[in-house]
Steps between C-alpha positions, in 0.01 A plus 500: 500500500491664156843587366627750242860491379577821314822632354550876496708573189607790280787728408751620755365800693137456393386482862464126563643498851295804602188331363568188708559723800163669445317166475669371816399816683143497367453136599641549849809287441706799613418802713713754317556595138869466418677696227767381259685830538528444875607135468225373728266305272398142575630366169837672468653388827838397363784746573595527133139575407469770763824664396412496129130577539398212272394138521770244432323178589140382522330549836200309631234707676216294647180677596130426548196669350143395574620157610713446187871425536683727254865423426662790317838451333662840456748451216792717383449700183863555407612285205798364695263313730259358245587154633310595816192564286541169318519317834197685637302409188542135594306555824220745420154480343459860379694823461438865574694695239594843638528788251630842604240766411776739391710257294251255352606150398876446519725213400479320837122515478505338156731224620282410797184518290640251250614264777151490649353449155724200438376340820144585408429662835250786539630856498370819655653844454542772762582849379690636798618830641198694378544749786821633345549803279501425126325167552236403245266206528381547141852502354611200706187305404557581133862382536383172655244441227749580225792295633337224707169462320138610481410252773622772738174677584422729790278343764526824698582858407665765717278774634736794498862532389836538673451642850120505446487124434296383799272219384416248227202488267351156431472482119233230495287691750509824298322478162674820390853396595770530237606164359195312631409358159858384436507337843175315438625380160800336667287352778240335275771356274541215749128424534302392192159572654598850603666552162171421324309740723760768435497452122122513496511818709306330780530609861749302708427446868745690715575198721566284194736761365692526826535123539623486140789731592665205674429263210650748255804562719568130546469440126739783419250698292503769769780653703313731738667835556480694829629848587681531832709714727678269741637793700153639578333159500247593233410182312631257764151381600397446137819312421460271801145430391615423146764256631238328713209496254657496152846343512509120522553268791751221430232258375388752236846590373723318253691226685857564608598207278311271264396160625547568871301225671632377829182334629474758773840416645703787639719674244664842477721695261780725629506807275739720696783464752659774707760513773419689818788595726304405812242240391715320241364356176143600410319289240189650342264230379163453339293201596409324175328192641325400822603700804834553669523492878766645724755237605392273212765290326513523120746364246694730270421378147836619366731367772297222659579647841247514783406851612326595823283808454563668832414867528211516250383861479324771310711802412411867494831634380762386749241431771425128533183371664499130586219285358420137562401421143480635146231367268526434127552821305634695797842661528726511804854481631696226672830556678825307507441231239822302472495350151260717302573788265304718260271313257508173695182296549412363843265199506383209707722195489407276209333780303610581144401867524749726322442865412700607192770761553417831328738610225717778636673762284862413426780721636644741244762691701798345677768650723782380724440501876808567712488473882660794677650322801614153605187468713289581195680230300395235749135610505459579132405156368221419750366856483482497121317168515239651733474808278429288192251292696297814559535626141499221239582749222852525643767244411841427647791333323874467537694599189748221434748722317509808721396342830248781542165455672242616247162636607246524217167680506245687291695826483799688633293667771347162595846358568615814682191501719544129572852577618348758732267236640802280572621775730166588661362148548811283535768752603730412210674794331586454132613704200336455161732519200487425130568134444815408311446417135638148445735575212698216344820484295575278203751474215453566129814338361744222572772577748757300686754539774718289725593559857775352713435483869831438676592556861791361702498564873718219631379144510243407236410792272214580265521444127243493220490633144163528331429604139136588425312598186168686521243551225144632486190287540152587367312747721339315786706184455692557821840347580674196359835345597706285264819302550744453208796378704702226336821332611448574868605865488250543781442176691139380493464539875567876473258577215195519737696757702553708185128485423416589858735798489329623184145445632573673829648797314204558267297706752795663675595776260346843488223338297425124485610322184252310285442356155854379436686175439826449690743240374805369686744428219841489667677516833784368707538345840775421752525155653553641851368856510176474299169485685130551438520841661786605274306398188185683625697820550673472164167433324342807658775730377518338156124555460533866591776561246339299221172688537685830473633390161159388367330841454276487807168684498241585763154342496186633668164341581223581253140492617175484307216728604124509452388853582126563531392863488232729356530539125558872553824421683656258252686772308674622815573142603662411168707818500616424853586140406721623219692714749569189711676303222184290472343357187125500441390160371134577440165620632164336557166594656472434874223277634445759770461771602300637205692734276838353589778350291789267573846606387738204467868587526840377607774694668800481735431451870734785591273754330183382674593491869257786574254442218207434735524857628555654158211312336262606776602862441458473121153347519345667802514172688310308232798319350606154615758254375639154539849388413713190477864423431566410138874474428843662529620737227812705438519837673577784256862600535438854625271362769733211584788740557307688767378176661858378529619832642222500760579142597869577540422807709268296724764230542758761596269615779 
C-alpha cells in the first residue's frame, strides 16, 4: 500500500487541527466534523487541549484516500511545544504549512518552515480560513512569498472571497489565471527539458507540466499553495489529491537518517511517547526498515532489552485500530512497551541499526515544583519521570543546595502547563514557585576566633577549645583546611574532628560558605572530657565567629547568555540587559534566521529567572537564548542587604 507521512505545521491558531479534521471527514475517516471551540476534534482529545482550545502535543490521524495510507501528524504551533514539532520532523516525509488568511506568515510558521528546510523535505502551503471576514488570499500569498520564499506559488486560486468562497480555480488549467507564469517558472526550474522549452517560448504539454509539479515539489523549487476553508470543506478534495499525487512516498523522500541499511530486517524508530490513563504507555513509531509485525520481538538499541510489540495499531486521534503488520515507511502505535522511551530504536537481534536522536531545544526556564500533600510527595517522582518521557524538552533535577525539585522547560507557561498535566494525567497536585538562587558567602579579609565548648553534667563532661583563622581564597578555588598545631595543643586524633566540624558547617549557615582557607592554629583539650564530638561542636562555632570578623560578602551566580533576535530588537534587548545588572560583551551576526543578530552578555541569575517570558514579549516571539553558568561574583551591597533581609524573614517563617 502506498504511504504518505505528512506533518501539519504552522503558527498557533492558524487552523491546523481544523484542517486535519476536514481531511478526516472528507476521506471518511470520521462521520462528523468536530470543532476546536467545542472540544470535540479528533486531534485535540487531551483534557488540557480541550480546556485551552489549542494543541499541546502531536496527534496522529491515519486515513485512506484512493487506496493510499495517509498518516497526518497534527503538531502544536505554540512556541512552548516546538519540541513536538522537532520530534514529528523525525518521522515525516513532507509538511503542509498552514497560514491564516487574515494574519499571514507568523513566527511559528517561519520556525516550522526552516525545520522542514533543514531536513530537505518537500513543503506545501495551505492558506486557511478563507471563509472568514477580513481574510485575503492575495495578502497571505504575498506574505508567504516575501517571508518564506518565491517557491511559494499558487497551484489553485479561490473563486470568491470570505462567505462567497465556494470553490477552487486550477491555475494550470486556466491560461488567464493570475500567477500562472510565475507558477510555471518554478515548476520548470526542476526540469531541464521543460526549462529549455519555456525559455524558447515553446508550448509545454499539459501532462508534462502537471507531472513536473511533483518533481519541482520534491526538489524544493516549488512549494505549491492551496486556498482552503476547513470549516466549509472547500479545498479538502484538492488537498487530498495533492497529498496523494504530489507529496512523496517514503522511498521518494529524504531518509530519516543517513546510511540506514538494515538488509530488510525489521527496524523502527519511536518518535513520541504518551501515557494514557486507561491503556498505559503509548509508543508512536515509524518503521524504518523491513516490516514490523504485531507480537514481534525486537531489541532496544539503547538498552539492549527485548521488547514484545503487542498491541500494534493505527491511530486516528485517541482511537486505536489493531493491525497485524506495518511495512517500511509506515507509522503506527504500540502499547505497553516496557523498556522503550522516546527516540529509542527497535531492531532485530544482531542488527546494528541505530537512528540518531534529533537535537531538541534546551530548556531556558526553571522553577521549583512543590507537592501539595503527603500523597503528592510520594507520587511526584514517578509522575515527573513519565511527564518528561512524553516531553523531552522538559528536564528534572534536584538542587543540592536547596533540596528543591526543579522542573525546566522552554518557557514559564510551558512549565505551568506541564504542572497542570501532572494533575490531569497523573493526579498529582503541585505548586510552581521561583527557584531559590544559590547564593554563597565568602570572606574578604583575615579573621580569627576561638571557641571553648565546655559542659559538665555529672560523670564525663565535654571539653574542647578550638582557635581558627580564616582568609580568602581566589574566586572559584573552593575550601581548604590547614593544620598549624604544634606541641600537641590539639591531639592529632582530634584534628580530623575539627576539620569535619568545619566542613559540615560550610553549607549550614544562611548561605553556604566558599572560597576560603580555614586554619586550625591553636586549641586545648582535657584528658578525660575531650571527645571528637566536643571538638566538632567547638570548630563549628569558632568558624562562625571567625567568619564574622573577616568582612564577609555575598556571592551570586553569574551566567553568560547568547541571545538571538531580529536586528530591529537588539536596541530594546541591550537596554533591558542594562536594567538587569548585566554586561553586554559583544554582538555578532546570527547564522539564522536571516536578519538576526546574537547579543552576548553576562548577568546575575537572580535577574533572569523570568527572562524567557520577557524576551518573548520584547521580540514578538522571535527571540531565543541559551545560557550557561560562568562564575560567582560579589553581590552589590544594596542588593545583598535585601537578599539577607529576605532570607532572614523566610527563616523566621
